[in-house]
Phi, psi and omega in degrees: 000326181297325182301330179299330181265329183290315184298313177298321180295319179294319179297321180294318180295313180297321178295321180294316179297321179300316179297320179293318179297325177296319178298317180295318180298327180275359180082012178270066188294317184292325175295318178296319179299317179302315182292319181292318178299318179299323182283333186265328186295134177082359182265136177280311180265102185263125181296133182299322181299321179290320179297314179298319180295320179293317178301316182292312182298319180296314182295320179296318180294317180295314181300316180299312185288322179291325176295317179294321179299316180296320180298319180292321177298317183297331179291335175057042178253130183303323182292345180289342184295332178294320179288321179298317179296320177297320177296319179297321177295321179296316179296318179300315179297319182296315181293326180292336177283328184277322188308319180296340182271346184279134359285141181251117182231136179282170183295339179261010173100357179286129180250124182283152178245128179235120179271105181268146181256145175287075192285334184295322177292320178295321179296321179300318180294310184292327178295314179297315182290327176295314178299319180294322178297312179298321181294310181295321177297319179295318178301316181295317180293322177296319178297317177298318182297322179292320184283320188251357184059031179278105183290328178296323177297318179296321181291323176295322178298317179297319179298318180295321179292326176291330177294328177295330178305324180286349180256312181222130178291326176237126182207112179045229181251037186297326181294319177293320179293325177299319179295318180295314181296319179296317180297319179290331182271351184282134176259124186250134182236134176244122181269128182232155172249129176237124183264105175244033184270350186066017174234152178280124175258122181307144183301322181293335177289315178298321177298318180295320179298330181268004176276065181255129175286118181272000183303320181279352181260323183298137177233183184304315183243024179224127182236132180243133177236150172250348173239131183297136176256116185301337183274358183250135171264110187282144178272322181223143166259123175264107188256125171270095185272097183277122182239351183226127173213104184227130175257137173278157175290162174288125186237145170230121178244140178237151173212145178250131181213164177265127174265117183250131181223144177244134177242138179252127180230166176253134178232148178279129177290139180235154178273188183299332182270004177083011180265147180299136174280146183232153177274187184295341179265000178090006179274146178296138179269127181242157176221151178277136183232130176263132180239131181263132178241131180238129178233142176270127186236138170253116180257134179244130179243122174261137179211149175200143182212166174225137175255122178236122185206172180167219179220146171263122189235135172263116180243125180295126188295325184276318185265339185077007180287142175276116184260340184199142180210138179212138178297147178218110185225136178221167180223132172260126188234135167244129178212131181224133179243130171214168187211165172226150182276123177269316183207141177121185184255118182301330183290345186242019178278165178291163181299319180298318179294322181298322178299318180292322179294330178278349179283177180209167177291137180243152175291141178292141179289158177286163176301320181295321179296317177296321181293325176296320177297317179294323180297321178298317179294321181292323178301315180296318180295317178302313183295321179297317181294315180296318181298315179295324181292325188262353183286000000 
């Protein structure tokens, strides 16, 4: 009966060892170490095969990483310190997994040997040199950005300085340099309105057009202003070049039409003598009857509109070159429908007709009021175009 339990357990152990050995054969030593540590920790009777596999995988991983570390040191390149520091962290993590198991002895008395490296001292060195590499690289990139106005160089410098944050919270003048790199990498846009419509646009309308929330437009390295900041040298002017402003006349159109409605009612069937017909149970027999109602309606439509249009243009601030252009057109519309009953019964008109009959004539809006409506639509369209362009 015991064999029924021993054989599955043995098969499971052998299968597990086979999988670990495959990982070791493929050079995936750290994955194998994780699995072996999990199987050995907390166990009193440690299988010799597992102990030997852990000893072997650990030594292979250490030899590989230390050999690579020496090769990188011998090249004597400053940029290699980032990789060396990553290797030191990997070795440190590996040793911290093994240390709680030491001394590691199998159930038959075999004691594994693990050669540990004084990694903390090495990490201090590689950490310092990694930070210095990022710092010196940032200085060089900032210098390039100042000379060539290369914003990408400034942004790379800022990224390198941020990498130092993960190493040292305080390091030389990195915080001041981050501000400089960010400023050099920032792209600044000023949104302007230019009236080329040959019509006077009220000042409050232009002000309304520039009441754009830039919160949804600003990005890490992109800043949008609607009011010029004297301390900023803008890279692009985003010009809303208005070329069309046309108001339609106030119009009233009328039309006369028949409103047709059908109502369904129930009526009692009657015989020749006018008496209600009844079924076998004596109940009155009813039938559904559709009645058509027709009313003559005069509908009046009031309308007035404004067309506001032009182009949204990206103009390079230094060269004056046009880098991007897109049409931007909106319409402000006033429309009112009301009606009067010419002939028929008001109680039997359609719902749509009843709404019109309940309506009334309204005063036409002023040109400025219509223009404000168009300005709101244009602001949304402007923001959508800029957002799509910069995403």
